[in-house]
C-alpha positions in Angstrom: 96.8 121.6 93.9 97.1 118.2 92.6 95.0 115.8 94.7 93.8 112.7 92.9 92.7 110.4 95.6 91.4 107.1 94.0 87.6 108.0 94.1 85.5 109.8 96.7 87.1 110.6 99.9 85.1 111.7 103.1 87.8 110.9 105.6 91.7 111.4 105.6 94.4 110.8 108.2 97.7 112.7 108.4 101.0 111.6 109.8 104.2 113.5 109.7 107.1 112.0 108.0 110.8 112.8 107.9 112.0 116.2 106.3 108.7 118.0 106.9 106.8 115.7 104.6 103.0 115.6 105.7 101.4 112.3 104.4 97.7 112.0 103.9 96.2 108.4 104.0 92.6 108.4 102.6 89.5 106.3 102.5 88.5 105.5 99.0 86.7 103.1 96.7 89.8 101.1 95.6 91.1 98.0 97.0 94.0 99.5 98.8 94.4 102.5 101.1 95.8 105.4 99.2 98.2 108.3 100.3 99.7 111.5 98.9 102.4 113.6 100.3 102.9 117.4 100.9 106.2 119.1 101.3 104.7 122.7 101.9 102.4 121.8 105.0 99.4 120.9 102.8 99.3 123.8 100.4 99.8 121.5 97.5 99.8 117.5 97.4 101.6 115.1 95.1 99.8 112.3 93.0 98.3 109.6 95.0 99.7 106.2 95.6 97.9 103.0 96.3 99.8 101.2 99.0 99.6 97.5 98.0 100.7 96.5 101.6 97.3 98.1 102.9 94.6 95.9 101.1 91.2 96.8 102.5 87.5 96.6 101.8 87.0 100.0 100.0 84.9 102.9 101.2 85.3 102.7 105.0 87.1 104.8 107.5 90.8 104.2 108.0 92.8 105.4 111.2 96.6 106.3 111.1 99.0 107.9 113.7 102.6 108.3 114.4 103.8 106.3 117.3 106.0 108.2 119.8 108.7 105.4 120.1 110.9 103.8 117.5 111.1 100.1 116.7 114.2 98.6 115.4 115.8 101.9 115.1 112.9 103.3 112.7 110.0 105.6 113.1 106.7 103.9 113.4 103.0 104.7 111.9 100.4 102.7 113.3 97.2 101.9 111.1 93.7 100.4 111.9 91.3 99.5 109.1 89.0 96.6 107.9 91.1 94.3 105.7 88.5 92.0 104.1 86.3 92.6 101.2 83.5 93.8 103.3 83.7 95.8 106.5 85.1 92.8 108.6 88.6 91.6 109.3 89.8 94.5 111.4 93.6 95.0 111.7 96.2 97.1 113.4 99.4 97.3 111.3 102.8 98.9 112.4 104.7 100.5 109.6 108.5 101.2 110.1 110.2 103.8 107.9 113.7 105.6 107.8 114.8 108.8 106.2 113.5 107.7 102.7 109.9 107.9 104.1 109.3 104.3 102.5 106.9 102.5 104.9 107.4 98.7 105.4 104.3 97.3 107.0 106.2 94.7 109.0 103.8 93.9 111.9 99.9 93.0 111.7 97.5 92.2 114.6 94.2 90.9 113.8 91.5 92.7 116.0 88.8 90.6 114.8 89.3 87.1 113.5 87.6 83.8 112.8 86.5 83.6 116.5 85.2 87.2 116.3 84.3 87.9 112.9 82.0 90.8 113.5 82.0 93.9 111.6 84.8 96.4 111.8 83.9 100.0 111.0 84.7 103.4 112.0 88.0 102.5 113.8 89.8 105.2 115.6 93.2 104.7 117.2 95.2 106.6 119.7 98.3 106.1 121.8 98.0 106.3 125.7 100.8 107.6 128.1 102.0 104.2 128.5 102.7 103.5 124.8 99.7 101.4 124.4 97.4 101.7 121.2 93.7 102.0 122.0 91.3 101.1 119.2 87.7 102.1 119.4 85.5 100.7 116.5 81.9 99.9 115.6 81.1 96.3 115.5 77.8 94.5 114.7 74.5 96.2 115.6 76.1 99.6 116.1 78.0 98.5 119.3 81.2 100.2 120.1 84.3 98.0 121.3 87.4 99.5 122.9 90.4 97.2 123.0 93.9 98.3 124.1 97.1 96.6 123.0 100.8 96.8 124.3 103.5 97.2 121.7 104.6 93.6 122.3 100.9 92.3 121.5 101.1 94.3 118.2 104.5 93.1 117.1 103.1 90.1 115.3 104.8 89.3 111.9 102.6 90.3 109.0 100.9 87.9 106.9 99.0 88.7 103.7 95.6 87.0 104.7 93.9 84.6 107.0 95.0 80.9 106.8 92.8 78.5 105.0 91.6 77.1 108.6 90.9 80.6 109.9 88.9 81.4 106.6 86.8 78.1 106.9 86.0 78.7 110.7 84.9 82.3 109.9 82.6 81.2 107.0 81.1 78.3 109.3 80.6 80.7 112.2 78.9 83.3 109.9 76.4 80.7 108.5 75.4 79.4 111.9 75.3 83.1 113.5 71.6 84.3 113.9 
């Protein structure tokens, strides 16, 4: 079996791709979430790939699910993870893919931002019966937060990072917070 997951991995998330491909996304110690594919139901695995569209804090739980509906004629993966260098900046991303299984992470919703810059760890997402995404995560002081989002709320065009104004607001807020 060939599994080379960028460092230690204690949590993995599986999604089913086209043509029976099983994809495993993994927590790791690099700056990007990694994945590898299996074409034989998990008996063997290909080499890992760092997904440069999924920059994250390193060494924190990630959550991935298949979404039940298509968007723009494409199948969808939903991801939730902390996107900053530390366990903050929680995001939910929607990745669209076709027959080639190449995921384009087109939409990004900030779960925590400059007005709510708290920790974002141990996120776990699911889809309810109405197609909404529920995100349960641990914030500061081991408090759990559950948020629900409609598909419309999640379909925000992706942008690589916080704007300069959001970054400054976040730094000021964190310095004044007790």
